[in-house]
VEXLUM-794959 format. One line per field, with one value per atom (N, C-alpha, C): residue number from 1; atom name; x, y, z. Coordinates in steps of 0.2 Angstrom, whole numbers. Layout:
k = [NUM  ...]
a = [CA  ...]
c1 = [X  ...]
c2 = [Y  ...]
c3 = [Z  ...]
END
This chain:
k = [1  1  1  2  2  2  3  3  3  4  4  4  5  5  5  6  6  6  7  7  7  8  8  8  9  9  9  10  10  10  11  11  11  12  12  12  13  13  13  14  14  14  15  15  15  16  16  16  17  17  17  18  18  18  19  19  19  20  20  20  21  21  21  22  22  22  23  23  23  24  24  24  25  25  25  26  26  26  27  27  27  28  28  28  29  29  29  30  30  30  31  31  31  32  32  32  33  33  33  34  34  34  35  35  35  36  36  36  37  37  37  38  38  38  39  39  39  40  40  40  41  41  41  42  42  42  43  43  43  44  44  44  45  45  45  46  46  46  47  47  47  48  48  48  49  49  49  50  50  50  51  51  51  52  52  52  53  53  53  54  54  54  55  55  55  56  56  56  57  57  57  58  58  58  59  59  59  60  60  60  61  61  61  62  62  62  63  63  63  64  64  64  65  65  65  66  66  66  67  67  67  68  68  68  69  69  69  70  70  70  71  71  71  72  72  72  73  73  73  74  74  74  75  75  75  76  76  76  77  77  77  78  78  78  79  79  79  80  80  80  81  81  81  82  82  82  83  83  83  84  84  84  85  85  85  86  86  86  87  87  87  88  88  88  89  89  89  90  90  90  91  91  91  92  92  92  93  93  93  94  94  94  95  95  95  96  96  96  97  97  97  98  98  98  99  99  99  100  100  100  101  101  101  102  102  102  103  103  103  104  104  104  105  105  105  106  106  106  107  107  107  108  108  108  109  109  109  110  110  110  111  111  111  112  112  112  113  113  113  114  114  114  115  115  115  116  116  116  117  117  117  118  118  118  119  119  119  120  120  120  121  121  121  122  122  122  123  123  123  124  124  124  125  125  125  126  126  126  127  127  127  128  128  128  129  129  129  130  130  130  131  131  131  132  132  132  133  133  133  134  134  134  135  135  135  136  136  136  137  137  137  138  138  138  139  139  139  140  140  140  141  141  141  142  142  142  143  143  143  144  144  144  145  145  145  146  146  146  147  147  147  148  148  148  149  149  149  150  150  150  151  151  151  152  152  152  153  153  153  154  154  154  155  155  155  156  156  156  157  157  157  158  158  158  159  159  159  160  160  160  161  161  161  162  162  162  163  163  163  164  164  164  165  165  165  166  166  166  167  167  167  168  168  168  169  169  169  170  170  170  171  171  171  172  172  172  173  173  173  174  174  174  175  175  175  176  176  176  177  177  177  178  178  178  179  179  179  180  180  180  181  181  181  182  182  182  183  183  183  184  184  184  185  185  185  186  186  186  187  187  187  188  188  188  189  189  189  190  190  190  191  191  191  192  192  192  193  193  193  194  194  194  195  195  195  196  196  196  197  197  197  198  198  198  199  199  199  200  200  200  201  201  201  202  202  202  203  203  203  204  204  204  205  205  205  206  206  206  207  207  207]
a = [N  CA  C  N  CA  C  N  CA  C  N  CA  C  N  CA  C  N  CA  C  N  CA  C  N  CA  C  N  CA  C  N  CA  C  N  CA  C  N  CA  C  N  CA  C  N  CA  C  N  CA  C  N  CA  C  N  CA  C  N  CA  C  N  CA  C  N  CA  C  N  CA  C  N  CA  C  N  CA  C  N  CA  C  N  CA  C  N  CA  C  N  CA  C  N  CA  C  N  CA  C  N  CA  C  N  CA  C  N  CA  C  N  CA  C  N  CA  C  N  CA  C  N  CA  C  N  CA  C  N  CA  C  N  CA  C  N  CA  C  N  CA  C  N  CA  C  N  CA  C  N  CA  C  N  CA  C  N  CA  C  N  CA  C  N  CA  C  N  CA  C  N  CA  C  N  CA  C  N  CA  C  N  CA  C  N  CA  C  N  CA  C  N  CA  C  N  CA  C  N  CA  C  N  CA  C  N  CA  C  N  CA  C  N  CA  C  N  CA  C  N  CA  C  N  CA  C  N  CA  C  N  CA  C  N  CA  C  N  CA  C  N  CA  C  N  CA  C  N  CA  C  N  CA  C  N  CA  C  N  CA  C  N  CA  C  N  CA  C  N  CA  C  N  CA  C  N  CA  C  N  CA  C  N  CA  C  N  CA  C  N  CA  C  N  CA  C  N  CA  C  N  CA  C  N  CA  C  N  CA  C  N  CA  C  N  CA  C  N  CA  C  N  CA  C  N  CA  C  N  CA  C  N  CA  C  N  CA  C  N  CA  C  N  CA  C  N  CA  C  N  CA  C  N  CA  C  N  CA  C  N  CA  C  N  CA  C  N  CA  C  N  CA  C  N  CA  C  N  CA  C  N  CA  C  N  CA  C  N  CA  C  N  CA  C  N  CA  C  N  CA  C  N  CA  C  N  CA  C  N  CA  C  N  CA  C  N  CA  C  N  CA  C  N  CA  C  N  CA  C  N  CA  C  N  CA  C  N  CA  C  N  CA  C  N  CA  C  N  CA  C  N  CA  C  N  CA  C  N  CA  C  N  CA  C  N  CA  C  N  CA  C  N  CA  C  N  CA  C  N  CA  C  N  CA  C  N  CA  C  N  CA  C  N  CA  C  N  CA  C  N  CA  C  N  CA  C  N  CA  C  N  CA  C  N  CA  C  N  CA  C  N  CA  C  N  CA  C  N  CA  C  N  CA  C  N  CA  C  N  CA  C  N  CA  C  N  CA  C  N  CA  C  N  CA  C  N  CA  C  N  CA  C  N  CA  C  N  CA  C  N  CA  C  N  CA  C  N  CA  C  N  CA  C  N  CA  C  N  CA  C  N  CA  C  N  CA  C  N  CA  C  N  CA  C  N  CA  C  N  CA  C  N  CA  C  N  CA  C  N  CA  C  N  CA  C  N  CA  C  N  CA  C  N  CA  C  N  CA  C  N  CA  C  N  CA  C  N  CA  C  N  CA  C  N  CA  C  N  CA  C  N  CA  C  N  CA  C  N  CA  C  N  CA  C  N  CA  C  N  CA  C  N  CA  C  N  CA  C  N  CA  C  N  CA  C  N  CA  C  N  CA  C  N  CA  C  N  CA  C  N  CA  C  N  CA  C  N  CA  C  N  CA  C]
c1 = [608  601  596  592  588  582  579  574  567  568  562  557  551  546  546  545  545  538  537  531  529  522  520  521  523  524  518  518  511  510  504  502  504  505  506  501  494  489  489  491  492  498  503  509  508  504  503  499  501  497  492  486  481  484  483  485  479  479  474  476  471  473  466  467  462  462  456  456  455  457  456  449  446  439  438  432  431  429  434  432  428  430  426  419  418  411  407  410  406  405  409  408  403  403  397  391  390  384  381  386  384  382  385  383  376  374  368  362  364  359  358  363  362  358  359  355  348  347  340  336  340  336  334  339  338  332  331  326  319  319  313  311  315  314  311  313  311  304  303  297  292  294  289  283  282  277  276  282  282  280  281  278  271  267  260  257  253  251  246  244  239  243  249  253  258  259  264  266  271  274  269  268  273  272  267  266  271  273  278  275  269  266  258  255  248  245  249  246  247  252  253  247  246  241  234  232  226  225  231  230  229  231  230  223  220  213  208  203  198  194  192  189  182  177  171  171  166  165  165  161  160  167  171  178  182  182  185  182  176  173  175  175  177  184  188  195  197  194  194  191  186  183  187  191  195  201  203  208  206  200  197  196  193  192  199  204  210  213  212  214  211  204  200  196  194  190  193  198  201  203  206  209  204  197  192  188  186  182  186  193  198  198  204  204  200  198  193  186  184  177  174  177  174  173  176  175  180  178  182  178  177  174  178  184  188  187  186  185  178  174  166  164  168  166  162  156  153  156  154  157  153  156  153  152  156  155  148  144  137  133  134  130  123  118  111  111  114  114  117  123  127  123  120  117  109  107  100  99  93  91  93  92  94  99  102  108  106  100  98  101  101  104  111  114  121  125  122  125  125  119  119  124  125  130  137  138  145  146  141  141  142  138  137  139  141  143  137  138  133  135  131  133  127  129  124  123  118  117  115  118  116  117  112  112  114  120  122  124  120  121  120  115  113  118  123  127  126  127  126  133  132  138  135  140  138  142  147  151  156  158  162  158  159  155  159  155  159  159  164  165  161  160  157  162  161  165  163  157  155  159  163  168  175  176  182  183  177  177  172  173  168  163  158  152  155  159  162  166  170  173  168  163  158  154  153  150  154  161  166  166  167  169  162  156  150  149  151  150  155  161  166  163  161  159  153  148  142  143  149  151  157  160  166  164  168  168  162  159  153  147  147  141  139  132  129  124  126  121  123  118  119  124  127  132  128  132  130  133  128  131  132  137  138  132  127  121  117  117  113  116  123  126  125  125  124  117  112  105  104  107  106  110  116  120  117  113  109  104  100  95  97  103  106  111  112  117  117  111  111  113  113  114  122  124  131  133  128  130  129  130  130  122  121  115  114  108  108  103  103  100  92  90  82  80  84  82  83  88  90  84  82  77  70  69  63  64  70  71  70  66  66  73  75  82  82  76  76  70  71  66  61]
c2 = [-1205  -1201  -1206  -1202  -1206  -1208  -1214  -1217  -1216  -1213  -1213  -1207  -1209  -1204  -1198  -1192  -1186  -1184  -1181  -1179  -1173  -1172  -1165  -1160  -1154  -1149  -1147  -1147  -1145  -1137  -1135  -1128  -1125  -1119  -1115  -1116  -1116  -1117  -1124  -1129  -1136  -1136  -1132  -1133  -1129  -1124  -1119  -1123  -1123  -1126  -1121  -1123  -1119  -1116  -1110  -1107  -1104  -1104  -1101  -1093  -1089  -1082  -1078  -1072  -1067  -1061  -1060  -1054  -1048  -1042  -1036  -1034  -1033  -1031  -1023  -1022  -1015  -1011  -1009  -1006  -1000  -996  -989  -991  -996  -997  -1000  -1004  -1006  -1000  -996  -990  -986  -985  -981  -984  -991  -994  -994  -994  -993  -986  -981  -974  -973  -976  -976  -979  -984  -988  -983  -980  -976  -970  -967  -961  -963  -968  -971  -972  -975  -976  -969  -964  -957  -954  -955  -952  -955  -962  -966  -964  -963  -961  -954  -949  -943  -942  -946  -945  -951  -956  -961  -961  -956  -955  -960  -962  -968  -974  -975  -981  -982  -977  -977  -977  -982  -982  -977  -973  -967  -961  -961  -955  -955  -949  -949  -942  -941  -934  -930  -924  -920  -920  -925  -925  -930  -928  -932  -936  -935  -940  -939  -944  -944  -937  -935  -929  -923  -922  -917  -917  -923  -924  -922  -924  -922  -915  -912  -904  -901  -904  -900  -902  -906  -908  -903  -902  -897  -899  -895  -897  -893  -897  -893  -891  -887  -884  -890  -895  -901  -904  -905  -908  -903  -897  -892  -893  -893  -894  -900  -906  -912  -912  -909  -909  -904  -898  -894  -897  -900  -904  -909  -913  -918  -915  -909  -906  -903  -901  -899  -905  -910  -916  -919  -919  -922  -917  -911  -906  -906  -907  -906  -912  -916  -922  -929  -930  -937  -939  -935  -938  -942  -939  -943  -948  -946  -950  -955  -954  -958  -957  -958  -956  -960  -966  -970  -969  -964  -962  -967  -972  -977  -976  -970  -968  -973  -972  -976  -978  -985  -987  -986  -986  -984  -977  -973  -965  -964  -969  -968  -963  -963  -958  -962  -960  -964  -963  -968  -968  -963  -960  -956  -961  -966  -970  -974  -974  -978  -975  -969  -966  -963  -965  -963  -955  -953  -945  -942  -944  -941  -942  -947  -949  -947  -943  -941  -937  -937  -934  -926  -923  -916  -915  -909  -908  -904  -903  -898  -900  -907  -909  -909  -912  -913  -906  -901  -894  -892  -893  -891  -894  -901  -904  -901  -900  -897  -890  -886  -880  -880  -884  -884  -891  -895  -902  -906  -911  -915  -919  -920  -923  -927  -932  -937  -943  -947  -953  -952  -956  -955  -962  -964  -970  -969  -972  -972  -979  -980  -987  -993  -992  -997  -997  -993  -993  -987  -988  -983  -979  -972  -968  -962  -958  -952  -951  -955  -954  -948  -947  -942  -936  -930  -925  -922  -920  -917  -910  -906  -899  -895  -888  -883  -880  -880  -878  -872  -869  -863  -857  -856  -851  -852  -859  -861  -861  -864  -864  -860  -859  -854  -858  -855  -858  -862  -859  -863  -869  -869  -875  -880  -878  -883  -886  -882  -885  -890  -888  -892  -899  -899  -905  -909  -906  -910  -913  -910  -913  -919  -918  -923  -929  -929  -935  -938  -934  -936  -940  -940  -943  -947  -949  -953  -959  -964  -971  -974  -973  -977  -973  -967  -963  -960  -959  -957  -952  -946  -941  -934  -930  -924  -919  -914  -909  -904  -901  -895  -889  -884  -877  -872  -868  -863  -859  -858  -854  -857  -864  -868  -867  -867  -867  -860  -855  -848  -847  -849  -849  -852  -858  -862  -858  -856  -853  -847  -843  -837  -839  -845  -847  -850  -852  -855  -851  -844  -840  -839  -840  -839  -845  -851  -857  -858  -859  -859  -866  -871  -877  -883  -889  -894  -896  -899  -902  -909  -912  -919  -922  -929  -932  -931  -931  -930  -923  -918  -911  -911  -914  -915  -918  -924  -928  -924  -919  -914  -910  -909  -905  -909  -907  -910  -910  -916  -916  -912  -911  -907  -902  -896  -891  -892]
c3 = [247  247  251  255  259  255  256  253  257  263  267  264  264  261  265  262  265  268  274  276  274  272  270  276  274  279  282  289  293  292  292  291  298  298  304  309  307  312  315  311  314  319  318  322  328  328  334  340  346  351  354  356  359  366  367  374  377  384  388  389  388  389  391  392  394  389  385  381  385  382  386  386  392  393  391  388  386  392  397  403  402  397  396  395  391  389  395  399  405  410  410  415  412  405  402  403  402  403  410  415  422  424  421  422  419  413  410  415  417  422  428  431  437  435  429  428  426  423  422  428  433  440  443  443  445  442  435  431  433  434  436  443  447  454  454  450  450  446  441  437  437  441  441  446  449  454  459  461  466  463  457  453  454  455  456  448  446  439  438  443  441  441  443  443  437  434  428  427  424  422  419  422  426  433  436  443  446  452  455  460  463  468  467  471  471  474  479  483  478  474  469  464  462  457  459  466  469  469  471  472  466  460  454  450  453  450  452  448  449  455  460  466  467  470  471  478  480  486  491  489  494  496  491  492  497  496  500  507  508  515  518  515  518  520  515  517  523  523  529  535  534  540  543  539  541  545  543  547  554  554  561  565  562  566  569  565  567  573  573  578  584  584  590  592  587  589  589  586  585  592  596  602  606  606  610  605  599  595  591  591  588  580  577  570  566  568  564  565  570  572  576  579  582  590  592  599  603  610  614  620  621  627  634  633  639  641  636  638  638  637  637  632  626  621  615  613  608  601  597  590  586  581  576  570  568  563  564  560  560  565  568  573  570  574  572  573  578  579  573  571  566  559  558  551  551  556  556  549  547  540  541  546  547  552  552  557  563  564  570  576  578  584  584  579  579  579  576  576  583  587  594  598  597  600  599  593  591  595  595  598  606  609  617  620  616  619  621  624  627  633  638  645  647  651  654  649  651  648  640  636  629  625  621  618  611  609  602  599  594  591  595  600  604  611  611  617  621  627  632  634  633  635  639  641  645  651  653  659  658  651  650  646  648  644  639  633  628  629  629  631  626  628  624  619  612  607  604  606  602  602  607  607  604  602  600  592  589  582  578  572  569  565  563  559  553  550  544  546  551  554  556  560  562  556  551  545  541  541  538  542  548  552  552  553  553  546  541  534  533  536  536  539  546  550  547  544  541  534  532  525  526  531  532  536  535  538  537  531  529  530  534  535  528  528  522  523  525  527  523  523  519  522  518  521  525  529  533  531  530  528  534  533  538  540  535  537  542  541  546  553  553  560  563  559  561  564  560  563  569  570  576  582  580  585  588  584  586  591  590  594  601  601  608  611  609  611  619  622  629  633  629  633  634  640  642  644  645  647  642  644  639  638  632  631  634  635  637  632  632  626  626  632  633  630  631  628  621  618  611  607  610  607  606  610  609  603  600  595  588  584  577  574  571  568  562  559  553  553  551  550  545]
END
């Protein structure tokens, strides 16, 4: 019989060697999570208003929001006047209303003619144009003549565009009404050529 002391039996955990391995990943769960992220991005893109803090559901953009807001007649006049300006006037007077020294076109932004208390002179300019030397904002212009527009645009369009330019680019002058344009159109119906600055200055800017 052996007299050597017996060793206690090792537990199964002590006898097992640690092994490196890779557990099975929940592929289906990862795919579902990715799908939720994708759908969430689509939802935000469709309902986030371009991430504009002032736009929220049910409005998709600032333009849609503005169209849905109550509007006054003055708002419509300025909006319509801007369209007329962009179509007819901006090529010469430039989109920012600063005119063009290269084209000899005077500015509308900050113009004393545009911002006069009354619109008697500016309406006549819109109807028959102006030619010859004219001083605007301290600058000399006149090498290029403004054409006659009275047969091109209506009283309403002239009132709209003049209201726009009198209240845009920092200008702060009163609106122009179609009735004012109609009355002046009647008084200058026989005039077929351009105005000049000297003749315009003989006309009171306000009745």
